[in-house]
All heavy atoms as a GROMACS GRO file, in nm:
protein
  578
    1MET      N    1  10.673  14.193   9.506
    1MET     CA    2  10.727  14.200   9.372
    1MET      C    3  10.718  14.344   9.323
    1MET      O    4  10.617  14.411   9.340
    1MET     CB    5  10.647  14.107   9.281
    1MET     CG    6  10.688  14.120   9.135
    1MET     SD    7  10.602  14.006   9.025
    1MET     CE    8  10.676  13.854   9.077
    2LYS      N    9  10.825  14.391   9.260
    2LYS     CA   10  10.826  14.525   9.204
    2LYS      C   11  10.752  14.527   9.070
    2LYS      O   12  10.750  14.429   8.997
    2LYS     CB   13  10.969  14.573   9.182
    2LYS     CG   14  11.044  14.598   9.310
    2LYS     CD   15  11.180  14.652   9.280
    2LYS     CE   16  11.253  14.682   9.409
    2LYS     NZ   17  11.384  14.738   9.386
    3LEU      N   18  10.692  14.643   9.040
    3LEU     CA   19  10.616  14.658   8.917
    3LEU      C   20  10.702  14.631   8.795
    3LEU      O   21  10.660  14.562   8.702
    3LEU     CB   22  10.555  14.798   8.911
    3LEU     CG   23  10.468  14.828   8.790
    3LEU    CD1   24  10.352  14.731   8.783
    3LEU    CD2   25  10.418  14.971   8.797
    4THR      N   26  10.824  14.682   8.792
    4THR     CA   27  10.912  14.661   8.677
    4THR      C   28  10.948  14.514   8.658
    4THR      O   29  10.970  14.470   8.546
    4THR     CB   30  11.041  14.745   8.688
    4THR    OG1   31  11.103  14.716   8.813
    4THR    CG2   32  11.010  14.893   8.676
    5GLU      N   33  10.952  14.437   8.766
    5GLU     CA   34  10.978  14.293   8.756
    5GLU      C   35  10.858  14.221   8.697
    5GLU      O   36  10.872  14.122   8.627
    5GLU     CB   37  11.009  14.234   8.893
    5GLU     CG   38  11.139  14.282   8.952
    5GLU     CD   39  11.157  14.237   9.096
    5GLU    OE1   40  11.065  14.173   9.152
    5GLU    OE2   41  11.262  14.266   9.153
    6LEU      N   42  10.738  14.273   8.722
    6LEU     CA   43  10.616  14.210   8.675
    6LEU      C   44  10.589  14.237   8.528
    6LEU      O   45  10.557  14.147   8.452
    6LEU     CB   46  10.498  14.257   8.760
    6LEU     CG   47  10.363  14.191   8.735
    6LEU    CD1   48  10.370  14.042   8.763
    6LEU    CD2   49  10.258  14.254   8.823
    7VAL      N   50  10.603  14.364   8.484
    7VAL     CA   51  10.565  14.400   8.347
    7VAL      C   52  10.681  14.445   8.260
    7VAL      O   53  10.666  14.456   8.139
    7VAL     CB   54  10.457  14.511   8.345
    7VAL    CG1   55  10.333  14.465   8.415
    7VAL    CG2   56  10.508  14.641   8.403
    8GLY      N   57  10.795  14.475   8.316
    8GLY     CA   58  10.909  14.523   8.239
    8GLY      C   59  10.913  14.674   8.233
    8GLY      O   60  10.811  14.741   8.235
    9VAL      N   61  11.032  14.729   8.226
    9VAL     CA   62  11.051  14.874   8.228
    9VAL      C   63  10.992  14.941   8.105
    9VAL      O   64  10.930  15.047   8.115
    9VAL     CB   65  11.202  14.908   8.240
    9VAL    CG1   66  11.225  15.056   8.232
    9VAL    CG2   67  11.258  14.853   8.369
   10ASP      N   68  11.006  14.882   7.988
   10ASP     CA   69  10.960  14.943   7.863
   10ASP      C   70  10.808  14.946   7.851
   10ASP      O   71  10.754  15.013   7.764
   10ASP     CB   72  11.018  14.870   7.742
   10ASP     CG   73  11.168  14.884   7.735
   10ASP    OD1   74  11.222  14.982   7.792
   10ASP    OD2   75  11.232  14.797   7.675
   11ALA      N   76  10.737  14.872   7.935
   11ALA     CA   77  10.592  14.863   7.924
   11ALA      C   78  10.520  14.974   8.001
   11ALA      O   79  10.401  14.989   7.988
   11ALA     CB   80  10.544  14.728   7.976
   12ILE      N   81  10.591  15.053   8.081
   12ILE     CA   82  10.529  15.156   8.164
   12ILE      C   83  10.538  15.290   8.092
   12ILE      O   84  10.647  15.336   8.059
   12ILE     CB   85  10.596  15.163   8.302
   12ILE    CG1   86  10.586  15.027   8.371
   12ILE    CG2   87  10.532  15.272   8.387
   12ILE    CD1   88  10.669  15.016   8.498
   13LEU      N   89  10.423  15.353   8.066
   13LEU     CA   90  10.416  15.479   7.994
   13LEU      C   91  10.342  15.584   8.076
   13LEU      O   92  10.246  15.552   8.146
   13LEU     CB   93  10.341  15.459   7.861
   13LEU     CG   94  10.387  15.344   7.773
   13LEU    CD1   95  10.286  15.318   7.663
   13LEU    CD2   96  10.523  15.374   7.715
   14ARG      N   97  10.384  15.708   8.068
   14ARG     CA   98  10.314  15.817   8.136
   14ARG      C   99  10.198  15.861   8.046
   14ARG      O  100  10.216  15.881   7.927
   14ARG     CB  101  10.410  15.933   8.161
   14ARG     CG  102  10.353  16.041   8.250
   14ARG     CD  103  10.455  16.148   8.282
   14ARG     NE  104  10.574  16.094   8.347
   14ARG     CZ  105  10.587  16.079   8.480
   14ARG    NH1  106  10.489  16.113   8.559
   14ARG    NH2  107  10.699  16.033   8.530
   15THR      N  108  10.079  15.877   8.105
   15THR     CA  109   9.961  15.923   8.032
   15THR      C  110   9.901  16.043   8.105
   15THR      O  111   9.944  16.077   8.214
   15THR     CB  112   9.853  15.813   8.022
   15THR    OG1  113   9.799  15.788   8.152
   15THR    CG2  114   9.908  15.685   7.962
   16VAL      N  115   9.799  16.104   8.044
   16VAL     CA  116   9.730  16.217   8.108
   16VAL      C  117   9.667  16.173   8.240
   16VAL      O  118   9.668  16.247   8.339
   16VAL     CB  119   9.621  16.273   8.012
   16VAL    CG1  120   9.541  16.381   8.081
   16VAL    CG2  121   9.686  16.325   7.885
   17GLU      N  122   9.611  16.052   8.244
   17GLU     CA  123   9.545  16.002   8.363
   17GLU      C  124   9.642  15.952   8.470
   17GLU      O  125   9.605  15.934   8.584
   17GLU     CB  126   9.449  15.887   8.327
   17GLU     CG  127   9.331  15.929   8.244
   17GLU     CD  128   9.363  15.929   8.095
   17GLU    OE1  129   9.464  15.869   8.056
   17GLU    OE2  130   9.287  15.990   8.020
   18GLY      N  131   9.766  15.923   8.433
   18GLY     CA  132   9.863  15.868   8.528
   18GLY      C  133   9.964  15.782   8.456
   18GLY      O  134  10.049  15.832   8.385
   19LEU      N  135   9.950  15.650   8.469
   19LEU     CA  136  10.040  15.556   8.404
   19LEU      C  137   9.962  15.462   8.314
   19LEU      O  138   9.849  15.424   8.345
   19LEU     CB  139  10.116  15.471   8.506
   19LEU     CG  140  10.213  15.542   8.597
   19LEU    CD1  141  10.271  15.442   8.698
   19LEU    CD2  142  10.324  15.607   8.519
   20GLY      N  143  10.024  15.422   8.205
   20GLY     CA  144   9.968  15.320   8.117
   20GLY      C  145  10.067  15.206   8.108
   20GLY      O  146  10.188  15.229   8.106
   21ILE      N  147  10.018  15.085   8.107
   21ILE     CA  148  10.105  14.968   8.098
   21ILE      C  149  10.055  14.880   7.985
   21ILE      O  150   9.937  14.846   7.979
   21ILE     CB  151  10.104  14.888   8.230
   21ILE    CG1  152  10.159  14.974   8.344
   21ILE    CG2  153  10.183  14.760   8.215
   21ILE    CD1  154  10.144  14.910   8.479
   22LYS      N  155  10.144  14.845   7.894
   22LYS     CA  156  10.111  14.752   7.788
   22LYS      C  157  10.219  14.645   7.789
   22LYS      O  158  10.337  14.674   7.773
   22LYS     CB  159  10.107  14.823   7.652
   22LYS     CG  160  10.061  14.733   7.542
   22LYS     CD  161  10.033  14.810   7.416
   22LYS     CE  162   9.975  14.715   7.314
   22LYS     NZ  163   9.928  14.785   7.196
   23SER      N  164  10.176  14.522   7.809
   23SER     CA  165  10.273  14.416   7.824
   23SER      C  166  10.210  14.281   7.793
   23SER      O  167  10.088  14.268   7.793
   23SER     CB  168  10.324  14.415   7.969
   23SER     OG  169  10.426  14.321   7.985
   24SER      N  170  10.291  14.183   7.766
   24SER     CA  171  10.245  14.045   7.750
   24SER      C  172  10.284  13.970   7.876
   24SER      O  173  10.401  13.965   7.912
   24SER     CB  174  10.311  13.979   7.629
   24SER     OG  175  10.270  14.042   7.511
   25LEU      N  176  10.184  13.913   7.941
   25LEU     CA  177  10.207  13.838   8.064
   25LEU      C  178  10.145  13.700   8.051
   25LEU      O  179  10.049  13.681   7.977
   25LEU     CB  180  10.143  13.911   8.184
   25LEU     CG  181  10.189  14.053   8.209
   25LEU    CD1  182  10.106  14.115   8.320
   25LEU    CD2  183  10.335  14.056   8.246
   26GLU      N  184  10.197  13.605   8.125
   26GLU     CA  185  10.140  13.471   8.127
   26GLU      C  186  10.098  13.439   8.268
   26GLU      O  187  10.167  13.474   8.364
   26GLU     CB  188  10.243  13.368   8.080
   26GLU     CG  189  10.274  13.379   7.933
   26GLU     CD  190  10.364  13.266   7.885
   26GLU    OE1  191  10.364  13.158   7.948
   26GLU    OE2  192  10.432  13.287   7.785
   27GLY      N  193   9.982  13.375   8.281
   27GLY     CA  194   9.933  13.336   8.412
   27GLY      C  195   9.814  13.244   8.399
   27GLY      O  196   9.772  13.209   8.289
   28GLU      N  197   9.759  13.206   8.513
   28GLU     CA  198   9.646  13.113   8.516
   28GLU      C  199   9.521  13.172   8.453
   28GLU      O  200   9.448  13.104   8.384
   28GLU     CB  201   9.615  13.071   8.659
   28GLU     CG  202   9.719  12.980   8.719
   28GLU     CD  203   9.679  12.935   8.858
   28GLU    OE1  204   9.558  12.919   8.884
   28GLU    OE2  205   9.768  12.916   8.940
   29SER      N  206   9.494  13.301   8.482
   29SER     CA  207   9.372  13.364   8.433
   29SER      C  208   9.389  13.515   8.432
   29SER      O  209   9.481  13.569   8.494
   29SER     CB  210   9.254  13.327   8.523
   29SER     OG  211   9.272  13.385   8.652
   30ALA      N  212   9.300  13.582   8.360
   30ALA     CA  213   9.301  13.729   8.359
   30ALA      C  214   9.278  13.782   8.499
   30ALA      O  215   9.340  13.880   8.541
   30ALA     CB  216   9.194  13.782   8.264
   31ARG      N  217   9.190  13.718   8.575
   31ARG     CA  218   9.162  13.762   8.713
   31ARG      C  219   9.289  13.757   8.799
   31ARG      O  220   9.317  13.848   8.874
   31ARG     CB  221   9.053  13.674   8.774
   31ARG     CG  222   9.013  13.715   8.914
   31ARG     CD  223   8.911  13.620   8.974
   31ARG     NE  224   8.789  13.618   8.896
   31ARG     CZ  225   8.679  13.684   8.930
   31ARG    NH1  226   8.677  13.754   9.040
   31ARG    NH2  227   8.572  13.677   8.855
   32GLU      N  228   9.365  13.649   8.787
   32GLU     CA  229   9.488  13.635   8.866
   32GLU      C  230   9.594  13.738   8.823
   32GLU      O  231   9.661  13.797   8.906
   32GLU     CB  232   9.542  13.493   8.852
   32GLU     CG  233   9.666  13.466   8.934
   32GLU     CD  234   9.645  13.481   9.084
   32GLU    OE1  235   9.533  13.459   9.132
   32GLU    OE2  236   9.742  13.518   9.153
   33LEU      N  237   9.609  13.760   8.692
   33LEU     CA  238   9.704  13.860   8.644
   33LEU      C  239   9.664  13.999   8.690
   33LEU      O  240   9.749  14.079   8.732
   33LEU     CB  241   9.714  13.854   8.491
   33LEU     CG  242   9.780  13.731   8.433
   33LEU    CD1  243   9.760  13.726   8.283
   33LEU    CD2  244   9.927  13.727   8.469
   34ASN      N  245   9.536  14.030   8.683
   34ASN     CA  246   9.486  14.160   8.727
   34ASN      C  247   9.514  14.180   8.876
   34ASN      O  248   9.558  14.285   8.919
   34ASN     CB  249   9.336  14.171   8.698
   34ASN     CG  250   9.285  14.311   8.714
   34ASN    OD1  251   9.310  14.396   8.629
   34ASN    ND2  252   9.215  14.337   8.822
   35ARG      N  253   9.489  14.075   8.956
   35ARG     CA  254   9.513  14.082   9.101
   35ARG      C  255   9.661  14.106   9.130
   35ARG      O  256   9.697  14.189   9.213
   35ARG     CB  257   9.466  13.953   9.169
   35ARG     CG  258   9.473  13.961   9.321
   35ARG     CD  259   9.468  13.824   9.386
   35ARG     NE  260   9.581  13.740   9.350
   35ARG     CZ  261   9.705  13.755   9.400
   35ARG    NH1  262   9.733  13.852   9.484
   35ARG    NH2  263   9.801  13.675   9.362
   36SER      N  264   9.748  14.037   9.058
   36SER     CA  265   9.893  14.053   9.078
   36SER      C  266   9.939  14.194   9.043
   36SER      O  267  10.018  14.254   9.116
   36SER     CB  268   9.970  13.952   8.994
   36SER     OG  269   9.942  13.823   9.033
   37LEU      N  270   9.889  14.246   8.931
   37LEU     CA  271   9.927  14.381   8.890
   37LEU      C  272   9.875  14.485   8.989
   37LEU      O  273   9.949  14.575   9.030
   37LEU     CB  274   9.874  14.410   8.749
   37LEU     CG  275   9.906  14.548   8.694
   37LEU    CD1  276  10.055  14.575   8.691
   37LEU    CD2  277   9.846  14.563   8.555
   38LEU      N  278   9.750  14.472   9.031
   38LEU     CA  279   9.695  14.568   9.127
   38LEU      C  280   9.769  14.561   9.260
   38LEU      O  281   9.798  14.665   9.320
   38LEU     CB  282   9.545  14.545   9.146
   38LEU     CG  283   9.474  14.645   9.236
   38LEU    CD1  284   9.493  14.789   9.188
   38LEU    CD2  285   9.326  14.612   9.245
   39SER      N  286   9.803  14.443   9.305
   39SER     CA  287   9.880  14.429   9.430
   39SER      C  288  10.016  14.496   9.418
   39SER      O  289  10.060  14.564   9.511
   39SER     CB  290   9.898  14.282   9.465
   39SER     OG  291   9.774  14.224   9.497
   40ALA      N  292  10.083  14.479   9.303
   40ALA     CA  293  10.213  14.543   9.282
   40ALA      C  294  10.199  14.695   9.282
   40ALA      O  295  10.280  14.767   9.341
   40ALA     CB  296  10.276  14.495   9.152
   41LEU      N  297  10.095  14.745   9.216
   41LEU     CA  298  10.072  14.890   9.212
   41LEU      C  299  10.040  14.944   9.351
   41LEU      O  300  10.088  15.050   9.390
   41LEU     CB  301   9.957  14.923   9.116
   41LEU     CG  302   9.986  14.904   8.968
   41LEU    CD1  303   9.856  14.912   8.888
   41LEU    CD2  304  10.087  15.007   8.920
   42ARG      N  305   9.960  14.872   9.428
   42ARG     CA  306   9.922  14.918   9.561
   42ARG      C  307  10.036  14.907   9.662
   42ARG      O  308  10.032  14.971   9.765
   42ARG     CB  309   9.798  14.844   9.609
   42ARG     CG  310   9.675  14.894   9.535
   42ARG     CD  311   9.548  14.856   9.602
   42ARG     NE  312   9.436  14.923   9.536
   42ARG     CZ  313   9.314  14.880   9.540
   42ARG    NH1  314   9.286  14.769   9.607
   42ARG    NH2  315   9.218  14.947   9.479
   43SER      N  316  10.137  14.827   9.631
   43SER     CA  317  10.254  14.825   9.720
   43SER      C  318  10.333  14.954   9.706
   43SER      O  319  10.408  14.992   9.796
   43SER     CB  320  10.342  14.704   9.690
   43SER     OG  321  10.408  14.718   9.567
   44ILE      N  322  10.314  15.025   9.595
   44ILE     CA  323  10.378  15.154   9.572
   44ILE      C  324  10.292  15.266   9.627
   44ILE      O  325  10.340  15.357   9.694
   44ILE     CB  326  10.404  15.175   9.421
   44ILE    CG1  327  10.498  15.068   9.368
   44ILE    CG2  328  10.459  15.315   9.394
   44ILE    CD1  329  10.502  15.057   9.218
   45ASP      N  330  10.161  15.260   9.600
   45ASP     CA  331  10.067  15.363   9.646
   45ASP      C  332   9.934  15.296   9.678
   45ASP      O  333   9.866  15.244   9.589
   45ASP     CB  334  10.047  15.469   9.537
   45ASP     CG  335   9.956  15.583   9.579
   45ASP    OD1  336   9.898  15.579   9.689
   45ASP    OD2  337   9.942  15.677   9.499
   46ARG      N  338   9.895  15.297   9.805
   46ARG     CA  339   9.775  15.227   9.850
   46ARG      C  340   9.647  15.276   9.784
   46ARG      O  341   9.548  15.204   9.776
   46ARG     CB  342   9.760  15.240  10.002
   46ARG     CG  343   9.861  15.156  10.076
   46ARG     CD  344   9.833  15.153  10.224
   46ARG     NE  345   9.693  15.119  10.248
   46ARG     CZ  346   9.626  15.152  10.356
   46ARG    NH1  347   9.685  15.220  10.451
   46ARG    NH2  348   9.500  15.117  10.372
   47LYS      N  349   9.643  15.400   9.738
   47LYS     CA  350   9.521  15.458   9.680
   47LYS      C  351   9.506  15.431   9.530
   47LYS      O  352   9.414  15.479   9.467
   47LYS     CB  353   9.519  15.609   9.704
   47LYS     CG  354   9.510  15.645   9.850
   47LYS     CD  355   9.505  15.794   9.868
   47LYS     CE  356   9.499  15.829  10.014
   47LYS     NZ  357   9.494  15.974  10.035
   48THR      N  358   9.594  15.350   9.476
   48THR     CA  359   9.592  15.320   9.332
   48THR      C  360   9.464  15.249   9.291
   48THR      O  361   9.414  15.162   9.362
   48THR     CB  362   9.712  15.228   9.297
   48THR    OG1  363   9.832  15.298   9.324
   48THR    CG2  364   9.709  15.187   9.152
   49THR      N  365   9.409  15.291   9.177
   49THR     CA  366   9.299  15.217   9.115
   49THR      C  367   9.349  15.164   8.981
   49THR      O  368   9.443  15.218   8.923
   49THR     CB  369   9.175  15.305   9.092
   49THR    OG1  370   9.209  15.414   9.007
   49THR    CG2  371   9.120  15.357   9.223
   50LEU      N  372   9.286  15.059   8.934
   50LEU     CA  373   9.330  14.996   8.810
   50LEU      C  374   9.210  14.967   8.722
   50LEU      O  375   9.113  14.904   8.764
   50LEU     CB  376   9.402  14.864   8.842
   50LEU     CG  377   9.442  14.777   8.723
   50LEU    CD1  378   9.543  14.848   8.634
   50LEU    CD2  379   9.497  14.644   8.771
   51ARG      N  380   9.216  15.016   8.600
   51ARG     CA  381   9.121  14.977   8.496
   51ARG      C  382   9.201  14.891   8.400
   51ARG      O  383   9.292  14.940   8.334
   51ARG     CB  384   9.066  15.100   8.424
   51ARG     CG  385   8.984  15.188   8.514
   51ARG     CD  386   8.933  15.310   8.437
   51ARG     NE  387   8.884  15.410   8.528
   51ARG     CZ  388   8.765  15.408   8.588
   51ARG    NH1  389   8.685  15.307   8.569
   51ARG    NH2  390   8.728  15.505   8.668
   52GLY      N  391   9.170  14.763   8.397
   52GLY     CA  392   9.250  14.670   8.318
   52GLY      C  393   9.171  14.599   8.212
   52GLY      O  394   9.053  14.570   8.230
   53GLU      N  395   9.236  14.574   8.100
   53GLU     CA  396   9.181  14.490   7.993
   53GLU      C  397   9.284  14.383   7.962
   53GLU      O  398   9.400  14.413   7.936
   53GLU     CB  399   9.153  14.571   7.867
   53GLU     CG  400   9.034  14.660   7.876
   53GLU     CD  401   8.992  14.715   7.740
   53GLU    OE1  402   9.055  14.680   7.638
   53GLU    OE2  403   8.897  14.792   7.739
   54TRP      N  404   9.240  14.259   7.967
   54TRP     CA  405   9.326  14.145   7.943
   54TRP      C  406   9.271  14.067   7.825
   54TRP      O  407   9.155  14.028   7.826
   54TRP     CB  408   9.330  14.057   8.068
   54TRP     CG  409   9.378  14.132   8.187
   54TRP    CD1  410   9.302  14.208   8.272
   54TRP    CD2  411   9.511  14.143   8.233
   54TRP    NE1  412   9.381  14.264   8.369
   54TRP    CE2  413   9.511  14.226   8.348
   54TRP    CE3  414   9.632  14.091   8.190
   54TRP    CZ2  415   9.626  14.257   8.418
   54TRP    CZ3  416   9.747  14.122   8.261
   54TRP    CH2  417   9.743  14.204   8.374
   55THR      N  418   9.353  14.044   7.722
   55THR     CA  419   9.307  13.977   7.602
   55THR      C  420   9.384  13.847   7.579
   55THR      O  421   9.507  13.845   7.586
   55THR     CB  422   9.324  14.068   7.478
   55THR    OG1  423   9.253  14.189   7.502
   55THR    CG2  424   9.270  14.002   7.353
   56SER      N  425   9.309  13.741   7.552
   56SER     CA  426   9.368  13.611   7.521
   56SER      C  427   9.274  13.536   7.428
   56SER      O  428   9.153  13.531   7.454
   56SER     CB  429   9.389  13.531   7.650
   56SER     OG  430   9.440  13.403   7.620
   57ASP      N  431   9.328  13.480   7.322
   57ASP     CA  432   9.249  13.400   7.227
   57ASP      C  433   9.124  13.474   7.178
   57ASP      O  434   9.017  13.416   7.165
   57ASP     CB  435   9.208  13.266   7.290
   57ASP     CG  436   9.329  13.181   7.327
   57ASP    OD1  437   9.432  13.190   7.257
   57ASP    OD2  438   9.321  13.107   7.426
   58GLY      N  439   9.136  13.604   7.154
   58GLY     CA  440   9.026  13.683   7.100
   58GLY      C  441   8.920  13.723   7.202
   58GLY      O  442   8.818  13.780   7.166
   59ILE      N  443   8.942  13.694   7.328
   59ILE     CA  444   8.848  13.730   7.434
   59ILE      C  445   8.913  13.834   7.524
   59ILE      O  446   9.023  13.813   7.574
   59ILE     CB  447   8.806  13.608   7.517
   59ILE    CG1  448   8.735  13.506   7.428
   59ILE    CG2  449   8.717  13.649   7.634
   59ILE    CD1  450   8.705  13.376   7.495
   60THR      N  451   8.845  13.948   7.543
   60THR     CA  452   8.895  14.055   7.628
   60THR      C  453   8.812  14.062   7.756
   60THR      O  454   8.689  14.071   7.749
   60THR     CB  455   8.889  14.192   7.556
   60THR    OG1  456   8.969  14.183   7.438
   60THR    CG2  457   8.940  14.304   7.644
   61GLU      N  458   8.878  14.054   7.870
   61GLU     CA  459   8.812  14.067   8.000
   61GLU      C  460   8.852  14.201   8.060
   61GLU      O  461   8.969  14.236   8.061
   61GLU     CB  462   8.853  13.954   8.093
   61GLU     CG  463   8.810  13.817   8.044
   61GLU     CD  464   8.849  13.707   8.140
   61GLU    OE1  465   8.808  13.712   8.258
   61GLU    OE2  466   8.922  13.617   8.096
   62ARG      N  467   8.752  14.276   8.109
   62ARG     CA  468   8.778  14.407   8.167
   62ARG      C  469   8.757  14.401   8.318
   62ARG      O  470   8.669  14.330   8.366
   62ARG     CB  471   8.685  14.512   8.108
   62ARG     CG  472   8.706  14.533   7.960
   62ARG     CD  473   8.612  14.635   7.901
   62ARG     NE  474   8.481  14.623   7.963
   62ARG     CZ  475   8.402  14.726   7.995
   62ARG    NH1  476   8.436  14.846   7.968
   62ARG    NH2  477   8.285  14.706   8.051
   63PHE      N  478   8.839  14.480   8.390
   63PHE     CA  479   8.831  14.486   8.536
   63PHE      C  480   8.841  14.631   8.583
   63PHE      O  481   8.906  14.713   8.519
   63PHE     CB  482   8.947  14.408   8.600
   63PHE     CG  483   8.942  14.260   8.577
   63PHE    CD1  484   8.993  14.205   8.461
   63PHE    CD2  485   8.886  14.176   8.671
   63PHE    CE1  486   8.990  14.068   8.438
   63PHE    CE2  487   8.882  14.039   8.650
   63PHE     CZ  488   8.934  13.986   8.534
   64PHE      N  489   8.776  14.660   8.694
   64PHE     CA  490   8.800  14.783   8.767
   64PHE      C  491   8.843  14.738   8.905
   64PHE      O  492   8.765  14.677   8.979
   64PHE     CB  493   8.676  14.873   8.775
   64PHE     CG  494   8.703  15.000   8.853
   64PHE    CD1  495   8.776  15.102   8.796
   64PHE    CD2  496   8.657  15.014   8.982
   64PHE    CE1  497   8.803  15.217   8.867
   64PHE    CE2  498   8.683  15.129   9.055
   64PHE     CZ  499   8.756  15.231   8.996
   65ASP      N  500   8.968  14.767   8.940
   65ASP     CA  501   9.031  14.713   9.060
   65ASP      C  502   9.019  14.561   9.055
   65ASP      O  503   9.062  14.500   8.960
   65ASP     CB  504   8.976  14.775   9.187
   65ASP     CG  505   9.024  14.920   9.205
   65ASP    OD1  506   9.122  14.959   9.139
   65ASP    OD2  507   8.963  14.993   9.284
   66TYR      N  508   8.959  14.498   9.156
   66TYR     CA  509   8.948  14.351   9.159
   66TYR      C  510   8.819  14.300   9.095
   66TYR      O  511   8.800  14.181   9.080
   66TYR     CB  512   8.953  14.301   9.304
   66TYR     CG  513   9.084  14.323   9.372
   66TYR    CD1  514   9.097  14.419   9.473
   66TYR    CD2  515   9.196  14.250   9.337
   66TYR    CE1  516   9.218  14.440   9.536
   66TYR    CE2  517   9.319  14.269   9.400
   66TYR     CZ  518   9.328  14.364   9.500
   66TYR     OH  519   9.448  14.384   9.562
   67VAL      N  520   8.729  14.390   9.056
   67VAL     CA  521   8.595  14.352   9.013
   67VAL      C  522   8.587  14.334   8.861
   67VAL      O  523   8.619  14.425   8.785
   67VAL     CB  524   8.493  14.461   9.055
   67VAL    CG1  525   8.352  14.420   9.016
   67VAL    CG2  526   8.502  14.486   9.205
   68PRO      N  527   8.543  14.215   8.814
   68PRO     CA  528   8.522  14.196   8.670
   68PRO      C  529   8.410  14.286   8.619
   68PRO      O  530   8.307  14.300   8.684
   68PRO     CB  531   8.481  14.050   8.658
   68PRO     CG  532   8.508  13.988   8.790
   68PRO     CD  533   8.514  14.095   8.891
   69LYS      N  534   8.430  14.348   8.503
   69LYS     CA  535   8.331  14.440   8.448
   69LYS      C  536   8.279  14.398   8.311
   69LYS      O  537   8.201  14.469   8.252
   69LYS     CB  538   8.390  14.582   8.438
   69LYS     CG  539   8.413  14.646   8.572
   69LYS     CD  540   8.281  14.666   8.642
   69LYS     CE  541   8.298  14.735   8.774
   69LYS     NZ  542   8.173  14.752   8.844
   70GLY      N  543   8.320  14.284   8.261
   70GLY     CA  544   8.264  14.238   8.135
   70GLY      C  545   8.363  14.159   8.052
   70GLY      O  546   8.483  14.164   8.074
   71VAL      N  547   8.306  14.087   7.955
   71VAL     CA  548   8.384  14.006   7.862
   71VAL      C  549   8.339  14.042   7.722
   71VAL      O  550   8.219  14.058   7.695
   71VAL     CB  551   8.361  13.855   7.887
   71VAL    CG1  552   8.433  13.771   7.785
   71VAL    CG2  553   8.405  13.818   8.027
   72ARG      N  554   8.436  14.056   7.632
   72ARG     CA  555   8.406  14.091   7.493
   72ARG      C  556   8.480  13.993   7.403
   72ARG      O  557   8.598  13.967   7.422
   72ARG     CB  558   8.455  14.234   7.470
   72ARG     CG  559   8.406  14.300   7.348
   72ARG     CD  560   8.453  14.444   7.344
   72ARG     NE  561   8.594  14.453   7.383
   72ARG     CZ  562   8.656  14.567   7.409
   72ARG    NH1  563   8.593  14.680   7.400
   72ARG    NH2  564   8.782  14.568   7.443
   73LYS      N  565   8.410  13.938   7.304
   73LYS     CA  566   8.473  13.848   7.207
   73LYS      C  567   8.503  13.925   7.080
   73LYS      O  568   8.422  14.004   7.036
   73LYS     CB  569   8.382  13.730   7.176
   73LYS     CG  570   8.364  13.638   7.294
   73LYS     CD  571   8.280  13.519   7.257
   73LYS     CE  572   8.263  13.431   7.379
   73LYS     NZ  573   8.182  13.314   7.350
   74ALA      N  574   8.622  13.901   7.025
   74ALA     CA  575   8.663  13.970   6.902
   74ALA      C  576   8.606  13.905   6.780
   74ALA      O  577   8.562  13.799   6.776
   74ALA     CB  578   8.814  13.974   6.892
   0.00000   0.00000   0.00000
């Protein structure tokens, strides 16, 4: 799957660190969405790392690559 098919063209922004993506996605879990996004990014560049935050129902889950790094309630 191409990155633009997963998150949409308008959601990809250039940042100082590289790329930023802000989008609304639906899936089974934050872990599954994070895995799908990282897989799409790594199909473009194998050395890609991902710091992700996924928010649903006031709960934010953070990831570094595939590893969960914490949960925060709003």
